C-alpha positions in Angstrom: 19.6 -2.0 3.9 18.9 -0.7 1.0 15.3 1.5 1.8 15.0 2.7 -1.9 15.0 -1.3 -2.9 12.6 -2.1 -0.3 10.3 1.2 -1.0 10.1 0.3 -4.7 9.6 -3.8 -4.1 6.5 -2.6 -2.0 5.2 0.5 -4.8 5.5 -2.3 -7.0 3.8 -5.5 -5.8 1.3 -3.0 -4.3 0.6 -1.7 -7.7 -0.2 -5.1 -9.0 -2.8 -5.2 -6.5 -4.1 -2.2 -7.1 -4.6 -2.9 -11.0 -6.4 -6.5 -10.3 -9.2 -4.6 -7.7 -12.3 -3.0 -9.4 -12.1 0.5 -10.6 -14.5 3.2 -11.2 -12.8 3.7 -15.0 -15.0 0.7 -15.6 -18.0 1.8 -13.9 -20.4 4.1 -15.7 -23.0 5.9 -13.6 -22.8 8.2 -10.8 -25.1 5.8 -8.6 -22.5 3.2 -8.8 -19.3 5.7 -8.9 -20.8 6.4 -5.3 -21.4 2.6 -4.5 -17.9 1.9 -5.6 -16.6 4.8 -3.5 -18.1 3.5 -0.7 -17.1 0.5 -1.3 -13.5 1.1 -1.5 -13.5 3.3 1.6 -15.2 0.2 3.4 -11.5 -2.1 1.8 -9.1 0.6 3.4 -8.7 -1.0 6.3 -7.8 -4.6 4.6 -5.8 -3.0 2.0 -3.3 -0.9 4.6 -2.7 -4.8 6.0 -2.2 -6.2 3.0 0.4 -3.6 3.0 2.2 -4.3 6.0 1.8 -7.7 5.4 3.8 -7.5 1.7 6.6 -4.9 3.6 7.2 -7.8 6.2 7.2 -10.2 3.8 10.1 -7.6 2.0 12.1 -6.9 5.2 12.1 -10.8 6.0 13.8 -11.5 2.5 16.4 -9.1 2.5 17.0 -9.9 6.3 16.6 -6.9 7.5 16.7 -6.4 11.4 16.6 -3.1 13.3 19.7 -2.7 15.3 17.6 -0.4 17.7 14.0 1.6 18.1 15.3 5.0 16.4 16.3 2.9 13.5 13.0 1.7 13.0 11.3 4.6 13.5 13.3 6.1 10.7 12.9 3.7 8.5 9.1 4.1 9.2 8.8 7.6 8.6 10.6 7.2 5.7 8.2 4.8 4.1 5.2 6.2 5.4 4.6 8.4 2.6 4.5 5.7 0.0 2.0 4.1 2.4 -0.1 6.3 2.0 0.4 7.1 -1.6 -0.8 3.4 -1.9 -4.0 3.7 -0.1 -4.4 7.1 -2.2 -4.2 5.4 -5.3 -6.3 2.1 -4.5 -9.1 4.8 -3.2 -9.1 6.7 -6.6 -8.5 3.5 -8.5 
């Protein structure tokens, strides 16, 4: 399993989703930005689910199967910072 390739693929696919979502750059005015911030925060749970759904698809596409819980835990710890970065990018966009 090439962890770097999987991570890059996930970041690329989710980056496209982020670019298609509503953006703070397109909103003017303080009230509108606050409303957008509130809206973005409400969508974090759904976006997180979308990340995990895409990650599972990528793992399936590469026929990744973890041989034990340790291997799975190590992968989760490896990918977790990237997932957190994607969530922050989603909120800031």
